[in-house]
C-alpha positions as a Python dict, from the first residue, in 0.01 Angstrom:
ca = {
    (1, 'X'): (0, 0, 0),
    (2, 'X'): (58, 161, -336),
    (3, 'X'): (-50, 524, -349),
    (4, 'X'): (-103, 752, -650),
    (5, 'X'): (258, 866, -659),
    (6, 'X'): (396, 511, -649),
    (7, 'X'): (152, 393, -916),
    (8, 'X'): (252, 688, -1135),
    (9, 'X'): (620, 600, -1093),
    (10, 'X'): (551, 241, -1198),
    (11, 'X'): (355, 356, -1502),
    (12, 'X'): (648, 578, -1608),
    (13, 'X'): (912, 321, -1513),
    (14, 'X'): (766, -32, -1506),
    (15, 'X'): (1106, -172, -1411),
    (16, 'X'): (1038, -35, -1059),
    (17, 'X'): (766, -297, -1000),
    (18, 'X'): (868, -504, -701),
    (19, 'X'): (764, -858, -621),
    (20, 'X'): (582, -720, -316),
    (21, 'X'): (370, -495, -544),
    (22, 'X'): (215, -782, -737),
    (23, 'X'): (-61, -866, -492),
    (24, 'X'): (-170, -503, -465),
    (25, 'X'): (-165, -463, -844),
    (26, 'X'): (-374, -781, -876),
    (27, 'X'): (-626, -642, -629),
    (28, 'X'): (-643, -309, -813),
    (29, 'X'): (-694, -492, -1145),
    (30, 'X'): (-979, -693, -988),
    (31, 'X'): (-1137, -387, -827),
    (32, 'X'): (-1109, -172, -1142),
    (33, 'X'): (-1133, -409, -1441),
    (34, 'X'): (-1214, -117, -1673),
    (35, 'X'): (-873, 43, -1601),
    (36, 'X'): (-634, -155, -1821),
    (37, 'X'): (-328, 5, -1665),
    (38, 'X'): (-354, -210, -1351),
    (39, 'X'): (-368, -531, -1552),
    (40, 'X'): (-77, -412, -1765),
    (41, 'X'): (137, -334, -1462),
    (42, 'X'): (41, -662, -1295),
    (43, 'X'): (132, -866, -1604),
    (44, 'X'): (455, -672, -1649),
    (45, 'X'): (551, -744, -1288),
    (46, 'X'): (473, -1113, -1326),
    (47, 'X'): (681, -1124, -1642),
    (48, 'X'): (974, -934, -1490),
    (49, 'X'): (990, -1159, -1187),
    (50, 'X'): (941, -1482, -1387),
    (51, 'X'): (655, -1601, -1168),
    (52, 'X'): (489, -1932, -1234),
    (53, 'X'): (140, -1782, -1255),
    (54, 'X'): (226, -1550, -1548),
    (55, 'X'): (73, -1770, -1820),
    (56, 'X'): (-253, -1826, -1631),
    (57, 'X'): (-285, -1459, -1537),
    (58, 'X'): (-209, -1353, -1895),
    (59, 'X'): (-517, -1550, -2005),
    (60, 'X'): (-723, -1391, -1726),
    (61, 'X'): (-618, -1031, -1792),
    (62, 'X'): (-544, -1005, -2166),
    (63, 'X'): (-907, -934, -2256),
    (64, 'X'): (-897, -619, -2040),
    (65, 'X'): (-622, -462, -2248),
    (66, 'X'): (-755, -307, -2570),
    (67, 'X'): (-417, -274, -2745),
    (68, 'X'): (-246, -615, -2748),
    (69, 'X'): (61, -479, -2927),
    (70, 'X'): (113, -240, -2636),
    (71, 'X'): (92, -536, -2397),
    (72, 'X'): (340, -732, -2607),
    (73, 'X'): (593, -448, -2609),
    (74, 'X'): (549, -385, -2238),
    (75, 'X'): (612, -749, -2149),
    (76, 'X'): (890, -814, -2399),
    (77, 'X'): (1067, -479, -2370),
    (78, 'X'): (1442, -513, -2367),
    (79, 'X'): (1657, -209, -2299),
    (80, 'X'): (1882, -188, -2604),
    (81, 'X'): (2240, -92, -2533),
    (82, 'X'): (2399, 93, -2823),
}
């Protein structure tokens, strides 16, 4: 079960989201639909792990996220190597 510390780590470093975290993040997003951070982390995890349900879940959760550009950058973030 994700606790406050683990959720905070995933907010700071979304690349830490594990495949095993997705179900718990989905449940948190369902339980607290007004807290966009859970939907953002859930969608980021789905995107990172190339899951088949990403497109359907994006449609289900996008309305919960007030800043779509933030969602776009979170999902499509690529670490640039200089």
